[in-house]
C-alpha positions as a Python dict, from the first residue, in 0.01 Angstrom:
ca = {
    (1, 'M'): (0, 0, 0),
    (2, 'Q'): (36, 105, -339),
    (3, 'A'): (385, -68, -384),
    (4, 'L'): (257, -387, -224),
    (5, 'L'): (8, -473, -402),
    (6, 'R'): (171, -369, -726),
    (7, 'T'): (426, -623, -568),
    (8, 'F'): (111, -927, -525),
    (9, 'W'): (-14, -825, -857),
    (10, 'F'): (333, -894, -1048),
    (11, 'A'): (404, -1207, -827),
    (12, 'A'): (73, -1353, -954),
    (13, 'F'): (135, -1214, -1280),
    (14, 'T'): (474, -1390, -1281),
    (15, 'L'): (302, -1722, -1185),
    (16, 'S'): (39, -1689, -1447),
    (17, 'E'): (297, -1695, -1660),
    (18, 'Y'): (495, -1978, -1568),
    (19, 'L'): (187, -2216, -1538),
    (20, 'R'): (114, -2071, -1907),
    (21, 'S'): (413, -2112, -2057),
    (22, 'G'): (425, -2531, -1936),
    (23, 'R'): (717, -2459, -1742),
    (24, 'I'): (571, -2637, -1428),
    (25, 'V'): (533, -2956, -1552),
    (26, 'I'): (894, -2997, -1450),
    (27, 'E'): (823, -2940, -1089),
    (28, 'L'): (513, -3171, -1109),
    (29, 'A'): (742, -3458, -1267),
    (30, 'A'): (982, -3404, -1043),
    (31, 'T'): (753, -3429, -706),
    (32, 'A'): (555, -3736, -871),
    (33, 'A'): (882, -3921, -926),
    (34, 'A'): (1005, -3824, -563),
    (35, 'Y'): (667, -3942, -425),
    (36, 'Y'): (699, -4228, -587),
    (37, 'L'): (1077, -4322, -499),
    (38, 'F'): (1119, -4194, -170),
    (39, 'F'): (772, -4205, 26),
    (40, 'R'): (557, -4412, -193),
    (41, 'R'): (748, -4758, -189),
    (42, 'W'): (713, -4820, 165),
    (43, 'T'): (649, -5155, 316),
    (44, 'L'): (667, -4977, 711),
    (45, 'P'): (543, -4627, 822),
    (46, 'M'): (822, -4336, 747),
    (47, 'T'): (982, -4215, 1033),
    (48, 'P'): (976, -3835, 1094),
    (49, 'D'): (1389, -3820, 1051),
    (50, 'Y'): (1347, -3954, 727),
    (51, 'F'): (1073, -3796, 616),
    (52, 'F'): (1176, -3437, 680),
    (53, 'S'): (1541, -3473, 598),
    (54, 'T'): (1465, -3624, 258),
    (55, 'V'): (1196, -3355, 154),
    (56, 'G'): (1439, -3132, 296),
    (57, 'L'): (1671, -3210, 80),
    (58, 'F'): (1455, -3267, -223),
    (59, 'T'): (1284, -2944, -227),
    (60, 'L'): (1638, -2773, -168),
    (61, 'G'): (1760, -2864, -498),
    (62, 'L'): (1384, -2852, -677),
    (63, 'T'): (1409, -2456, -532),
    (64, 'V'): (1751, -2436, -732),
    (65, 'Y'): (1542, -2528, -1055),
    (66, 'T'): (1279, -2319, -1009),
    (67, 'G'): (1483, -2009, -883),
    (68, 'S'): (1688, -2049, -1227),
    (69, 'T'): (1404, -2058, -1412),
    (70, 'I'): (1133, -1814, -1245),
    (71, 'L'): (1424, -1541, -1210),
    (72, 'A'): (1519, -1657, -1580),
    (73, 'L'): (1152, -1527, -1683),
    (74, 'G'): (1188, -1150, -1468),
    (75, 'D'): (1587, -1102, -1719),
    (76, 'R'): (1426, -1064, -2029),
    (77, 'P'): (1351, -747, -2263),
    (78, 'Q'): (967, -744, -2173),
    (79, 'G'): (1044, -640, -1801),
    (80, 'Y'): (1120, -287, -1939),
    (81, 'V'): (745, -273, -2031),
    (82, 'T'): (677, -416, -1648),
    (83, 'L'): (896, -174, -1490),
    (84, 'A'): (786, 128, -1664),
    (85, 'R'): (457, 83, -1561),
    (86, 'R'): (522, 247, -1247),
    (87, 'L'): (592, -109, -1019),
    (88, 'G'): (941, -32, -979),
    (89, 'R'): (1240, -208, -915),
    (90, 'G'): (1160, -331, -580),
    (91, 'P'): (869, -473, -615),
    (92, 'Y'): (971, -606, -951),
    (93, 'L'): (1279, -791, -772),
    (94, 'I'): (1036, -900, -444),
    (95, 'G'): (752, -1037, -679),
    (96, 'L'): (1024, -1244, -889),
    (97, 'Y'): (1143, -1392, -588),
    (98, 'L'): (783, -1433, -430),
    (99, 'S'): (677, -1632, -703),
    (100, 'V'): (987, -1871, -651),
    (101, 'L'): (843, -1912, -315),
    (102, 'V'): (483, -2002, -402),
    (103, 'V'): (625, -2266, -603),
    (104, 'S'): (858, -2400, -350),
    (105, 'W'): (657, -2411, -64),
    (106, 'G'): (365, -2565, -287),
    (107, 'V'): (570, -2793, -394),
    (108, 'Y'): (654, -2925, -21),
    (109, 'G'): (274, -2906, 38),
    (110, 'V'): (179, -3104, -230),
    (111, 'I'): (413, -3348, -103),
    (112, 'C'): (306, -3357, 263),
    (113, 'L'): (-94, -3410, 121),
    (114, 'L'): (23, -3650, -112),
    (115, 'I'): (171, -3891, 231),
    (116, 'A'): (-123, -3748, 455),
    (117, 'L'): (-330, -3959, 213),
    (118, 'T'): (-171, -4230, 99),
    (119, 'N'): (133, -4318, 333),
    (120, 'P'): (86, -4124, 699),
    (121, 'V'): (457, -4063, 892),
    (122, 'S'): (423, -4292, 1175),
    (123, 'G'): (406, -4078, 1538),
    (124, 'L'): (397, -3723, 1366),
    (125, 'D'): (70, -3518, 1429),
    (126, 'I'): (-10, -3181, 1332),
    (127, 'A'): (234, -3001, 1636),
    (128, 'G'): (528, -3179, 1522),
    (129, 'W'): (454, -3135, 1163),
    (130, 'M'): (410, -2771, 1191),
    (131, 'L'): (774, -2776, 1426),
    (132, 'G'): (906, -2929, 1149),
    (133, 'T'): (787, -2785, 860),
    (134, 'L'): (892, -2400, 1020),
    (135, 'P'): (1252, -2432, 973),
    (136, 'L'): (1218, -2626, 616),
    (137, 'L'): (1072, -2382, 434),
    (138, 'L'): (1276, -2049, 598),
    (139, 'N'): (1561, -2277, 424),
    (140, 'L'): (1367, -2271, 117),
    (141, 'A'): (1335, -1893, 155),
    (142, 'M'): (1655, -1859, 255),
    (143, 'L'): (1824, -2018, -73),
    (144, 'A'): (1542, -1858, -307),
    (145, 'A'): (1671, -1528, -157),
    (146, 'L'): (2051, -1631, -240),
    (147, 'L'): (1936, -1735, -569),
    (148, 'T'): (1762, -1387, -630),
    (149, 'L'): (2093, -1199, -539),
    (150, 'L'): (2297, -1422, -744),
    (151, 'T'): (2028, -1341, -1040),
    (152, 'P'): (2232, -1153, -1357),
    (153, 'I'): (1969, -865, -1377),
    (154, 'V'): (2127, -782, -944),
    (155, 'L'): (2479, -838, -975),
    (156, 'P'): (2724, -833, -1262),
    (157, 'A'): (2950, -1147, -1318),
    (158, 'P'): (3201, -1046, -1091),
    (159, 'W'): (3030, -1006, -805),
    (160, 'R'): (2843, -1317, -839),
    (161, 'L'): (3194, -1510, -908),
    (162, 'T'): (3329, -1346, -583),
    (163, 'V'): (2984, -1455, -400),
    (164, 'L'): (2989, -1799, -500),
    (165, 'A'): (3335, -1816, -438),
    (166, 'L'): (3318, -1672, -61),
    (167, 'V'): (3061, -1974, -35),
    (168, 'A'): (3252, -2226, -148),
    (169, 'L'): (3500, -2120, 86),
    (170, 'A'): (3294, -2189, 339),
    (171, 'F'): (3217, -2522, 273),
    (172, 'S'): (3602, -2586, 172),
    (173, 'G'): (3612, -2762, 489),
    (174, 'N'): (3470, -3078, 376),
    (175, 'L'): (3734, -3040, 69),
    (176, 'I'): (4061, -2955, 242),
    (177, 'G'): (4069, -3242, 510),
    (178, 'G'): (4391, -3202, 761),
    (179, 'S'): (4655, -3383, 559),
    (180, 'T'): (4574, -3115, 313),
    (181, 'M'): (4597, -2804, 603),
    (182, 'S'): (4881, -2950, 752),
    (183, 'S'): (5104, -2951, 432),
    (184, 'L'): (5027, -2558, 400),
    (185, 'P'): (5243, -2301, 576),
    (186, 'E'): (5135, -2223, 893),
    (187, 'P'): (5026, -1868, 824),
    (188, 'V'): (4804, -1944, 501),
    (189, 'A'): (4652, -2259, 687),
    (190, 'L'): (4557, -1993, 946),
    (191, 'A'): (4439, -1709, 717),
    (192, 'L'): (4211, -2005, 573),
    (193, 'D'): (4088, -2102, 903),
    (194, 'V'): (3967, -1802, 1026),
    (195, 'L'): (3816, -1713, 704),
    (196, 'R'): (3620, -2020, 677),
    (197, 'T'): (3458, -1935, 1039),
    (198, 'V'): (3428, -1615, 963),
    (199, 'L'): (3259, -1699, 632),
    (200, 'S'): (3031, -2008, 787),
    (201, 'T'): (2899, -1794, 1066),
    (202, 'P'): (2579, -1666, 818),
    (203, 'L'): (2539, -2039, 731),
    (204, 'L'): (2492, -2198, 1057),
    (205, 'P'): (2090, -2052, 1082),
    (206, 'A'): (2041, -2283, 755),
    (207, 'F'): (2261, -2572, 872),
    (208, 'T'): (2098, -2584, 1237),
    (209, 'G'): (1742, -2482, 1061),
    (210, 'F'): (1784, -2837, 904),
    (211, 'A'): (1858, -3048, 1166),
    (212, 'I'): (1576, -2904, 1373),
    (213, 'S'): (1343, -2983, 1119),
    (214, 'V'): (1443, -3334, 1122),
    (215, 'S'): (1517, -3333, 1508),
    (216, 'R'): (1165, -3094, 1587),
    (217, 'D'): (1402, -2985, 1916),
    (218, 'Y'): (1350, -2635, 1999),
    (219, 'S'): (1522, -2654, 2293),
    (220, 'G'): (1792, -2402, 2444),
    (221, 'A'): (1941, -2150, 2174),
    (222, 'S'): (1737, -2385, 1913),
    (223, 'A'): (1465, -2158, 1950),
    (224, 'V'): (1567, -1851, 1808),
    (225, 'V'): (1691, -2010, 1535),
    (226, 'P'): (1404, -1947, 1335),
    (227, 'V'): (1441, -1591, 1381),
    (228, 'A'): (1795, -1652, 1260),
    (229, 'Q'): (1663, -1754, 942),
    (230, 'L'): (1407, -1499, 896),
    (231, 'F'): (1654, -1237, 999),
    (232, 'L'): (1897, -1406, 700),
    (233, 'V'): (1582, -1416, 472),
    (234, 'I'): (1549, -1025, 477),
    (235, 'G'): (1948, -941, 493),
    (236, 'L'): (1968, -1103, 149),
    (237, 'L'): (1681, -969, 6),
    (238, 'S'): (1770, -633, 94),
    (239, 'L'): (2113, -681, -57),
    (240, 'A'): (1941, -795, -347),
    (241, 'V'): (1703, -489, -372),
    (242, 'Y'): (2020, -263, -283),
    (243, 'S'): (2166, -392, -588),
    (244, 'F'): (1922, -413, -816),
    (245, 'A'): (1837, -56, -739),
    (246, 'R'): (2184, 60, -816),
    (247, 'R'): (2234, -149, -1161),
    (248, 'E'): (2206, -10, -1473),
    (249, 'L'): (1929, -227, -1647),
    (250, 'L'): (2055, -472, -1890),
    (251, 'F'): (1807, -773, -1944),
    (252, 'S'): (1876, -1015, -2177),
    (253, 'A'): (1758, -1049, -2550),
}
């Protein structure tokens, strides 16, 4: 219980530092611009599909900035002082992660509130909004967990490059087309295809979650996708905490 309280305390402290420093202005400006460009300038009511697909992509992009900025706050010499006050490495890292999550989810909540007050989505009731929101928020949580794993205080540069290379290989199906694959030697093409299949499997909950958020259709196996998203979040965070606990602390100046 004490560790949990210290985690929440550190997350609140990080958020207050983020707000006090004025860095939140970027999120506010980006949210205002996105609201005006994508959601306000409609002569007809928005469709739910358009709303969830657009807000999903926007919040994912903004989470990359928010996560990079907040996690950079944890990669400072002042972190030694915080860790020395019996906080512990696990609560320290989870506190940073929760701070990213609060800002990202908060941006989504602000956009939803603005749209509900000024330009409601056509045919979208509370139940439909909740069904579309759940996988969207879990996708934001997954992205924040991946950014936490890739922060310099958790993984050294070689391991970060390795993880990014594996992610790029999983997405390489869109870059390496059929003509390129056919020009490769058969063993190489087969090995590449197997690697892409294996590496893209952990990404299925994210892609499927985005599709469910847009369609709000939980029929069949889709009902277990949010559970898979949650387990992927837990797995990424567990790996980040494990790596951080075993690494020598080298904060940036």
